MDTraj code that builds the backbone (N, CA, C; nanometers):
import mdtraj as md
import numpy as np

residues = "MET ALA VAL ARG ASN SER ALA VAL ILE ALA PRO TYR GLN PHE GLU PRO GLU TYR SER PRO GLY GLU MET ARG THR ASP SER ASP THR ASP THR SER GLU ASP GLU ALA ILE ASP ASN ASN THR ARG VAL GLY ASN THR ASP TRP GLY LEU CYS THR ASN CYS SER SER MET PRO LEU SER ASP GLU CYS VAL CYS CYS LYS GLU ILE ASN ALA VAL SER HIS ARG LEU ALA HIS THR THR LEU CYS VAL ILE GLU ASN GLU ASP PHE ARG THR VAL CYS LEU ASN ALA GLU VAL LEU ARG VAL SER ALA ILE ALA ARG ALA ASP MET ARG ALA ASP ASN VAL GLN SER ILE SER ASN".split()
xyz = np.array([
    [-2.2340, -8.5869, 32.3425],
    [-2.3125, -8.5401, 32.2044],
    [-2.2439, -8.4710, 32.0892],
    [-2.2355, -8.5057, 32.0100],
    [-2.1210, -8.4609, 31.8781],
    [-2.2513, -8.3674, 31.7866],
    [-2.1550, -8.2188, 31.7587],
    [-2.2182, -8.1608, 31.7202],
    [-2.2210, -8.1402, 31.5864],
    [-2.2785, -8.2122, 31.4809],
    [-2.2022, -8.1834, 31.3054],
    [-2.2754, -8.1073, 31.2411],
    [-2.1177, -8.0596, 31.1757],
    [-2.1419, -7.9030, 31.1138],
    [-2.1874, -7.9456, 30.9678],
    [-2.2492, -7.8995, 30.9175],
    [-2.3454, -7.9826, 30.7755],
    [-2.2704, -7.8631, 30.6376],
    [-2.2367, -7.7276, 30.6982],
    [-2.1615, -7.5987, 30.5985],
    [-2.0013, -7.6850, 30.5944],
    [-1.9927, -7.6602, 30.4849],
    [-1.8242, -7.7059, 30.4681],
    [-1.8207, -7.5840, 30.3478],
    [-1.6891, -7.5632, 30.4031],
    [-1.6062, -7.4358, 30.3353],
    [-1.5226, -7.5345, 30.1989],
    [-1.5766, -7.4495, 30.0724],
    [-1.5102, -7.5271, 29.9740],
    [-1.4282, -7.3777, 29.8805],
    [-1.3642, -7.3277, 29.9213],
    [-1.2918, -7.2081, 29.8609],
    [-1.2637, -7.2469, 29.6998],
    [-1.3247, -7.1176, 29.6469],
    [-1.2504, -7.1306, 29.4522],
    [-1.3891, -7.2323, 29.3778],
    [-1.5439, -7.2498, 29.4551],
    [-1.6126, -7.3821, 29.3881],
    [-1.6745, -7.2381, 29.3040],
    [-1.6462, -7.1466, 29.2937],
    [-1.7611, -7.0914, 29.1826],
    [-1.6396, -7.0115, 29.0248],
    [-1.5215, -7.0015, 29.0445],
    [-1.4111, -6.9764, 28.9787],
    [-1.3590, -7.0504, 28.8577],
    [-1.4080, -6.9124, 28.7281],
    [-1.4253, -7.0008, 28.6278],
    [-1.3146, -7.1183, 28.5772],
    [-1.2688, -7.1762, 28.5044],
    [-1.2149, -7.2709, 28.4743],
    [-1.1215, -7.2627, 28.3012],
    [-1.0220, -7.2808, 28.3031],
    [-0.9425, -7.2583, 28.2102],
    [-0.9677, -7.3723, 28.1283],
    [-0.9715, -7.4121, 27.9947],
    [-0.9763, -7.5004, 27.8924],
    [-0.8031, -7.5021, 27.8748],
    [-0.7603, -7.6401, 27.8584],
    [-0.6060, -7.6118, 27.8253],
    [-0.5869, -7.5725, 27.7235],
    [-0.6621, -7.5398, 27.5963],
    [-0.6298, -7.4382, 27.4691],
    [-0.6561, -7.2763, 27.5225],
    [-0.7376, -7.2828, 27.6156],
    [-0.7558, -7.1594, 27.6717],
    [-0.6235, -7.1169, 27.7614],
    [-0.5386, -7.1828, 27.8304],
    [-0.3982, -7.2277, 27.9162],
    [-0.2943, -7.1773, 27.8335],
    [-0.3477, -7.2641, 27.6886],
    [-0.1707, -7.2394, 27.5897],
    [-0.1655, -7.1093, 27.5450],
    [-0.2643, -7.0396, 27.5043],
    [-0.3037, -6.9527, 27.4163],
    [-0.2307, -6.8484, 27.5293],
    [-0.3025, -6.8225, 27.6387],
    [-0.2695, -6.7104, 27.7654],
    [-0.1203, -6.7091, 27.7847],
    [-0.0513, -6.8332, 27.7474],
    [0.0520, -6.8270, 27.7954],
    [0.1442, -6.7986, 27.7057],
    [0.1675, -6.8361, 27.5559],
    [0.1887, -6.7523, 27.4409],
    [0.1984, -6.5981, 27.4809],
    [0.0386, -6.5529, 27.4859],
    [0.0291, -6.4273, 27.5100],
    [0.1338, -6.3293, 27.5639],
    [0.1140, -6.4189, 27.7340],
    [0.2498, -6.3244, 27.8069],
    [0.3769, -6.3397, 27.7936],
    [0.4313, -6.4355, 27.7333],
    [0.5959, -6.4534, 27.6610],
    [0.6500, -6.3784, 27.6111],
    [0.4711, -6.3532, 27.4614],
    [0.5343, -6.2399, 27.3662],
    [0.5177, -6.1022, 27.4180],
    [0.4745, -6.0787, 27.5193],
    [0.4629, -5.9318, 27.5527],
    [0.6180, -5.8792, 27.6881],
    [0.6079, -5.9902, 27.7513],
    [0.7326, -6.0204, 27.8056],
    [0.8628, -6.0324, 27.7466],
    [0.8841, -6.0468, 27.6218],
    [1.0023, -6.0481, 27.5784],
    [1.0079, -5.8789, 27.5136],
    [0.8972, -5.8314, 27.4598],
    [0.9040, -5.7123, 27.4357],
    [0.9628, -5.6334, 27.5703],
    [0.9316, -5.6649, 27.6840],
    [0.9213, -5.5769, 27.7508],
    [1.0662, -5.5888, 27.8039],
    [1.1239, -5.6987, 27.8092],
    [1.2692, -5.7197, 27.8773],
    [1.4105, -5.6349, 27.7747],
    [1.3391, -5.5928, 27.6642],
    [1.4137, -5.5681, 27.5678],
    [1.4524, -5.4082, 27.6175],
    [1.6668, -5.3649, 27.7044],
    [1.7000, -5.3277, 27.7810],
    [1.7501, -5.2087, 27.6418],
    [1.7427, -5.2086, 27.5600],
    [1.7363, -5.1144, 27.4388],
    [1.6664, -4.9893, 27.4145],
    [1.5704, -4.9934, 27.5134],
    [1.4487, -4.9056, 27.4771],
    [1.4648, -4.8354, 27.5985],
    [1.4772, -4.8073, 27.6759],
    [1.5438, -4.7008, 27.7364],
    [1.6296, -4.6102, 27.7028],
    [1.5352, -4.4381, 27.7415],
    [1.6293, -4.3665, 27.7161],
    [1.5890, -4.3281, 27.5440],
    [1.5137, -4.3617, 27.4474],
    [1.4717, -4.3533, 27.3122],
    [1.3286, -4.3644, 27.2893],
    [1.2431, -4.3861, 27.2074],
    [1.1336, -4.3883, 27.1573],
    [1.1404, -4.4472, 27.0256],
    [1.3070, -4.5011, 26.9742],
    [1.2489, -4.5821, 26.8809],
    [1.1594, -4.7163, 26.8576],
    [1.1546, -4.7680, 26.9542],
    [1.0746, -4.8885, 26.9469],
    [0.9069, -4.8863, 26.9754],
    [0.8767, -4.7258, 26.9722],
    [0.7039, -4.7175, 26.9321],
    [0.6822, -4.7387, 26.8123],
    [0.5069, -4.7978, 26.8486],
    [0.4917, -4.8230, 26.6422],
    [0.3549, -4.7193, 26.6760],
    [0.3164, -4.6523, 26.7957],
    [0.1776, -4.5899, 26.7746],
    [0.3143, -4.4375, 26.7344],
    [0.2443, -4.3154, 26.7562],
    [0.2792, -4.1732, 26.7410],
    [0.2642, -4.1239, 26.9118],
    [0.2994, -4.1804, 27.0164],
    [0.2492, -4.0935, 27.1799],
    [0.3646, -4.1905, 27.2448],
    [0.4618, -4.2754, 27.2064],
    [0.5524, -4.3540, 27.3170],
    [0.6468, -4.2661, 27.3448],
    [0.6569, -4.2052, 27.4468],
    [0.7275, -4.1754, 27.5648],
    [0.8266, -4.2320, 27.5707],
    [0.9954, -4.1786, 27.5956],
    [1.1013, -4.2312, 27.6608],
    [1.0631, -4.2020, 27.8283],
    [1.0812, -4.3792, 27.8614],
    [1.1065, -4.4095, 27.9972],
    [1.2418, -4.4488, 28.0526],
    [1.2079, -4.4317, 28.1956],
    [1.3451, -4.4578, 28.2795],
    [1.3722, -4.6182, 28.2784],
    [1.2750, -4.6731, 28.3145],
    [1.2975, -4.8301, 28.2985],
    [1.2222, -4.9255, 28.1881],
    [1.2703, -5.0776, 28.1535],
    [1.2597, -5.1476, 28.0195],
    [1.1306, -5.1937, 28.0629],
    [1.0830, -5.1810, 28.1723],
    [0.9217, -5.2570, 28.1883],
    [0.8644, -5.1551, 28.1479],
    [0.8974, -5.0341, 28.1689],
    [0.7934, -4.9573, 28.1052],
    [0.7864, -4.9032, 27.9319],
    [0.8644, -4.9245, 27.9240],
    [0.8284, -4.8938, 27.7657],
    [0.8343, -4.9991, 27.6964],
    [0.7166, -5.0045, 27.6700],
    [0.6139, -5.0584, 27.6114],
    [0.5052, -4.9553, 27.4799],
    [0.4516, -5.0103, 27.3646],
    [0.3515, -4.9378, 27.2943],
    [0.2332, -5.0301, 27.3201],
    [0.1641, -4.9751, 27.2787],
    [-0.0412, -5.0014, 27.3138],
    [0.0100, -5.0969, 27.1881],
    [0.0195, -5.0784, 27.0736],
    [-0.0114, -5.1615, 26.9595],
    [0.0871, -5.3059, 26.9989],
    [0.1316, -5.2992, 27.1089],
    [0.2039, -5.4287, 27.1401],
    [0.1705, -5.5224, 27.2314],
    [0.0304, -5.4622, 27.3321],
    [-0.0415, -5.5532, 27.4179],
    [-0.1293, -5.5627, 27.3174],
    [-0.1934, -5.7056, 27.3104],
    [-0.2267, -5.7633, 27.1936],
    [-0.4247, -5.6997, 27.2992],
    [-0.4354, -5.6860, 27.3719],
    [-0.5392, -5.6847, 27.4507],
    [-0.6288, -5.5374, 27.4215],
    [-0.4915, -5.4429, 27.4101],
    [-0.5307, -5.2820, 27.3523],
    [-0.5438, -5.2930, 27.1788],
    [-0.4328, -5.3415, 27.1231],
    [-0.4181, -5.3312, 27.0122],
    [-0.5369, -5.4176, 26.9460],
    [-0.5900, -5.5320, 26.9627],
    [-0.7237, -5.5939, 26.9412],
    [-0.8737, -5.4748, 26.9104],
    [-0.8789, -5.3841, 26.9967],
    [-0.9538, -5.2760, 27.0101],
    [-0.9549, -5.2063, 26.9618],
    [-0.8460, -5.1369, 26.8955],
    [-0.8625, -5.0403, 26.8125],
    [-0.8663, -5.0441, 26.6842],
    [-0.9091, -4.9204, 26.6053],
    [-1.0260, -4.9357, 26.4881],
    [-0.8465, -4.9128, 26.3975],
    [-0.8352, -4.9476, 26.2908],
    [-0.7459, -4.9611, 26.1965],
    [-0.6532, -4.7854, 26.1475],
    [-0.8130, -4.7308, 26.1923],
    [-0.7644, -4.5897, 26.1299],
    [-0.6806, -4.5451, 26.2944],
    [-0.6997, -4.5878, 26.3778],
    [-0.6315, -4.5483, 26.5094],
    [-0.5260, -4.5649, 26.4926],
    [-0.4225, -4.4633, 26.5428],
    [-0.2367, -4.4902, 26.6039],
    [-0.2601, -4.5056, 26.7344],
    [-0.2936, -4.4658, 26.8125],
    [-0.2738, -4.4876, 26.9472],
    [-0.4044, -4.5221, 27.0301],
    [-0.3640, -4.5813, 27.1335],
    [-0.4458, -4.5908, 27.2522],
    [-0.5570, -4.4673, 27.2976],
    [-0.4613, -4.3835, 27.3008],
    [-0.5265, -4.2809, 27.3771],
    [-0.6224, -4.1551, 27.2774],
    [-0.5488, -4.1903, 27.1640],
    [-0.7168, -4.1486, 27.0937],
    [-0.8254, -4.2534, 27.0355],
    [-0.8342, -4.3195, 27.1578],
    [-1.0315, -4.4054, 27.1494],
    [-1.0907, -4.3278, 27.2620],
    [-1.2013, -4.3267, 27.1901],
    [-1.2662, -4.2212, 27.2722],
    [-1.3174, -4.3081, 27.3890],
    [-1.2909, -4.4752, 27.4083],
    [-1.3672, -4.5368, 27.5532],
    [-1.2109, -4.4961, 27.6494],
    [-1.1031, -4.5030, 27.5966],
    [-0.9885, -4.4549, 27.6610],
    [-0.9862, -4.2852, 27.7668],
    [-1.0262, -4.2087, 27.6711],
    [-1.0768, -4.0881, 27.7047],
    [-1.1331, -4.0582, 27.8041],
    [-1.2587, -4.1121, 27.7992],
    [-1.3968, -4.1586, 27.8991],
    [-1.3372, -4.2417, 28.0283],
    [-1.3001, -4.3412, 28.0328],
    [-1.2532, -4.4373, 28.1521],
    [-1.1427, -4.3831, 28.2262],
    [-1.0206, -4.3621, 28.0955],
    [-0.8386, -4.3276, 28.2025],
    [-0.8893, -4.2134, 28.2185],
    [-0.8916, -4.1110, 28.1550],
    [-0.8799, -3.9297, 28.1864],
    [-0.9653, -3.8710, 28.2511],
    [-1.0956, -3.9039, 28.2085],
    [-1.2161, -3.8207, 28.3415],
    [-1.1404, -3.8639, 28.4806],
    [-1.1840, -3.7490, 28.5348],
    [-1.1677, -3.6979, 28.6548],
    [-1.2875, -3.7666, 28.7696],
    [-1.3805, -3.7743, 28.7500],
    [-1.4680, -3.8227, 28.8221],
    [-1.4890, -3.9484, 28.7908],
    [-1.4622, -4.0561, 28.6692],
    [-1.4448, -4.2194, 28.6210],
    [-1.3253, -4.2337, 28.7146],
    [-1.2365, -4.1395, 28.7223],
    [-1.1723, -4.2157, 28.8085],
    [-1.1360, -4.2449, 28.9688],
    [-1.2324, -4.0831, 29.0138],
    [-1.2581, -4.0664, 29.1823],
    [-1.3408, -4.1664, 29.1795],
    [-1.4500, -4.2120, 29.1186],
    [-1.5292, -4.3153, 29.1683],
    [-1.4793, -4.4456, 29.1578],
    [-1.4053, -4.4645, 29.0640],
    [-1.3430, -4.6008, 29.0825],
    [-1.2352, -4.6006, 29.1858],
    [-1.1401, -4.4784, 29.2625],
    [-1.0790, -4.4826, 29.3191],
    [-1.1474, -4.5432, 29.4633],
    [-1.2883, -4.4951, 29.4997],
    [-1.3397, -4.4807, 29.6028],
    [-1.4262, -4.6727, 29.5853],
    [-1.4500, -4.7284, 29.4780],
    [-1.4935, -4.8421, 29.4659],
    [-1.3917, -4.9548, 29.5492],
    [-1.2760, -4.9223, 29.4790],
    [-1.1198, -4.9708, 29.5323],
    [-1.1289, -4.9639, 29.6660],
    [-1.1384, -4.8498, 29.7161],
    [-1.0717, -4.8326, 29.8609],
    [-1.1823, -4.9097, 29.9575],
    [-1.3038, -4.8691, 29.8677],
    [-1.4358, -4.9607, 29.9602],
    [-1.4267, -5.1117, 29.9394],
    [-1.3777, -5.1937, 29.8611],
    [-1.3328, -5.3170, 29.8595],
    [-1.2167, -5.3654, 29.8842],
    [-1.1214, -5.2693, 29.9172],
    [-0.9880, -5.3115, 29.9953],
    [-1.0397, -5.2563, 30.1791],
    [-1.1340, -5.1846, 30.2070],
    [-1.1203, -5.1785, 30.3230],
    [-1.0546, -5.0383, 30.3677],
    [-1.0396, -4.9843, 30.2995],
    [-0.9329, -4.8537, 30.2955],
    [-1.0303, -4.7206, 30.3601],
    [-0.9409, -4.6243, 30.4049],
    [-1.0130, -4.5013, 30.4312],
    [-1.0417, -4.3942, 30.3024],
    [-1.2321, -4.4228, 30.2649],
    [-1.2237, -4.3325, 30.2031],
    [-1.1897, -4.1940, 30.2057],
    [-1.2358, -4.1452, 30.2972],
    [-1.1954, -4.0120, 30.3683],
    [-1.0985, -3.9282, 30.2680],
    [-0.9824, -4.0474, 30.2365],
    [-0.8215, -3.9438, 30.2685],
    [-0.8194, -3.9503, 30.0218],
    [-0.9364, -4.0101, 29.9430],
    [-0.9523, -3.9714, 29.8142],
    [-1.0088, -3.8923, 29.7944],
    [-0.8979, -3.7680, 29.6969],
    [-0.9608, -3.6525, 29.6720],
    [-0.9043, -3.6186, 29.5088],
    [-0.9539, -3.5441, 29.4417],
    [-0.9008, -3.4999, 29.3071],
    [-0.7830, -3.4369, 29.2812],
])
top = md.Topology()
chain = top.add_chain()
for i, resn in enumerate(residues, 1):
    res = top.add_residue(resn, chain, resSeq=i)
    for name in ("N", "CA", "C"):
        top.add_atom(name, md.element.get_by_symbol(name[0]), res)
traj = md.Trajectory(xyz[None], top)
């Protein structure tokens, strides 16, 4: 007698799908950001910075201003010069307790040892 399995595994069936227009927009954005990052003339100086807080970085991939990242610059108020002046950035990225809880949640999702996480 053959056993019939009615449960079929269908991975990714609940994943969101992009429309053709969204895919084109995302690839255009990635290209413009990558072109800015590939500029080797940025290493060792801050002439490329559009805000007032860019630092000289050792690698060209790290030489990126917050004003060059579309997802960041759209959220900044016109009066805000840099992302670090944004209250949400300070709360989410600089608050020690928020970072600790985020690290624990990440470790839990990855099944890492949560006991090793400390400030």
